[in-house]
C-alpha positions in Angstrom: 64.3 50.2 65.7 63.9 46.8 63.6 66.8 44.8 64.9 65.7 45.7 68.3 62.1 44.8 67.5 63.6 41.6 66.1 65.6 41.0 69.0 62.7 41.4 71.5 60.7 39.2 69.3 63.2 36.4 68.8 63.8 36.6 72.7 59.8 36.4 73.6 59.8 33.2 70.9 57.6 35.3 68.8 59.5 33.0 65.7 58.9 30.0 67.2 56.2 27.0 66.5 53.9 26.9 68.5 54.4 30.9 69.3 55.7 32.0 72.4 54.8 35.3 71.7 51.9 37.3 70.0 52.8 39.9 67.9 50.5 42.3 70.3 52.4 40.9 73.1 55.8 42.2 71.8 53.9 45.3 71.7 53.4 45.7 74.4 56.6 44.4 75.6 58.1 47.9 73.7 55.5 49.9 74.3 54.2 50.6 71.1 51.4 49.2 68.7 51.2 45.6 67.2 50.8 47.8 63.4 54.4 49.2 64.9 56.0 46.1 65.2 55.1 43.9 62.6 55.8 46.8 60.6 59.5 46.9 62.2 59.8 43.1 62.0 59.4 42.8 58.4 61.5 45.7 58.3 64.2 43.3 59.9 63.2 40.4 57.9 64.3 42.1 54.8 67.0 43.8 55.6 68.2 40.2 56.6 67.3 38.7 54.1 68.7 41.5 51.6 71.9 40.9 53.4 72.0 37.2 52.4 71.4 37.5 49.0 74.3 39.9 48.6 76.5 38.0 50.2 75.9 34.7 48.4 75.5 36.5 44.8 79.1 37.3 45.8 79.3 40.9 47.0 82.1 42.2 49.1 82.0 40.5 52.8 83.5 43.7 53.8 80.3 45.9 52.8 78.3 43.6 54.6 80.2 43.7 57.8 80.3 47.7 57.2 77.1 48.0 57.1 76.2 46.1 59.8 78.6 48.3 62.6 76.3 51.3 60.8 73.1 49.8 62.2 74.7 48.6 65.7 75.7 53.0 66.1 72.3 53.6 65.4 
């Protein structure tokens, strides 16, 4: 769910400055509430940063690839 929310938000230029869309507009596109969108986007951001820090700290890249495949299957 977080990946989908981040994908839609990115396509709607939510992360651009100036913003192309507000959290409310992304929520409307997803058919959910603004608070749900912001939570899912935060969850997605946390996952991205967690994985970036694991890779940069020397964790096994294969583990990262395996987790990406698991996320894609969800």
